[in-house]
C-alpha positions, 0 to 999 in steps of 0.5 A: 435485524438490518446491518448498520454502520458506525463511523470512527474518526480517531483511535477507537474506544476499547469495545469498538477496538475489540470488535474491529480486531475480531473482524480481522481474523475473518477477512481475506488480506487484513492489512495495517491500514485496515486495522485500528493502528491506521489512526496512529499514522501521524503523517495522515492526521492532517488528512482527517482519517476515518473508518466506517464499520459495518455492524450486524447484531453487535458484531463488526462485519466489515471495515473501510478506512479512508482520508479526506482531501480537498474536495475528495474522499479517498479509500486506498490505492490500487496497490493498497485497498483499504476495505475488508469484509467478513467472509462468513456473513452476507457480503451484499448487506456488508457492502451496502452498510459500508457504502451508506457510511462512506456517503454520509462521511463524504458529505459534499465531496466532489469525488469519492474513490474506493479501492478493493481487492474484489468486485463490490456488488451493486455499488454501481447503482449508487453512482460509482463507475468501476474500473479494473486496475493493476494491483501489486505483485502478491506472493503466497507465503503458505508455500515452502521457501524452496518453492518461493525461491524457485519462482524468482527470476534467474537473475534475482536468484543469482543476485541473492546468491552473490549478496550472500557470497559478499557477506551482506548481513540482514537485520532489523533496525531497532536502536534510535541512534542507528535509525538516525544514521540510516536516515542521514547516510542512506535515505538522504543520500538515496534521495540526492542520487543522480541515477534517477528522479525520485517523485515522492515528497521528502520525509523529514526525520521527525516523520521517519521517527514517528513511523519507526516507533510504530513497530507493532505494525511496522519494521525497518530491515537493513542490509549491512556490509562490513558493519555499514548499512547500505540499504533498507526496507520498511514494511507494514503488516497485520499479524497473521495477514498481509505484509506490505513493502512500504518503502526502500532506500539504498546507497549507489556505491554498494549496488554492485553487492545487490542489497535490494534483491537480498533485502526483498528475499530476506523479508520474504523469508522473515514474513513466512517464518512469522506466519504471515499468509501473503506478501505484497511487493507494493507495485507491479514493475519489472523488479517486482514481477521478477520475485514471482507471485502474481500481479493481482487486479484491484477494483476502483470505484469512483463517483465524480460529482462535478459538472461534466465529470472533470475528475474522470476526464483528467484521469483519462488524460493522465492514462492516455499521456502515460501510454503516449510516453511509451510509443512516442519520442519523449519531446513529442509525447510531453508536448502532446500531454500538455495539450491534452491537459489544457483541453481537460482543464 
């Protein structure tokens, strides 16, 4: 019997939900965005979320979740792939089924983009170009806490010890009143800091509140000093699988207490004690790398359907511009990037 696919565009009916959840115990790195709760993320609703399920003899054998953007259909990011396959079934058939469903769902999109933790067999024959990209730092939580602590850079270990010596307290934020205080006193202050430019769009309190209520798959942990919240960290997770650092904020005047190092370590300890298998730090910058683990590769598959492949060209310009910023004086690098962008357009 051939492997078929099913496209889901809203939280699934009970029978589909049950089959989908049973899949997540048979895949590597199951995450929140590959679970049915993906459809509960209200901030994504305007981008028309969808899921493609591969089905063989009534059994769900794979899942791919994604979003529709203007002229584009996107599944995941390099630091957050959203594709899982049953490790006990025919991988080739599962991939073919997921791709068939994705192509149908994408319709006439100019660009289709997929990210995965591993290479996908024969996808290049469907018109996709493969690019191996840098994923996040990933920690193996099956190790002992002592082993995990010793993987940390010496500076991070010292910072964590300093935070503990300064009596920072780790806790989960669960009271709605405290959550409002965190939003106003930590998040909003962090966004207005002169220390660095924050590129992400500001989240309204209503948006924060909606995510906060998703506590079955999301938590907000905070560091407190003398009863005052000085830093916070959002995490997403799928029970028994992957925990992902999603976002963090901190108050500048308390950075000397090292609350960010303290929070990361406490989240690692919490995740291991809860039985999760892996922790993604959500990025691969220097701060992330100094918490041990390994930087894993991700695989990006892109089908650029535009004339002259404009999306591929613009992506190449962006990559080149980022490299130029590191090797040229800032003014000259920025001017060069503007010229290249005009060429690409």
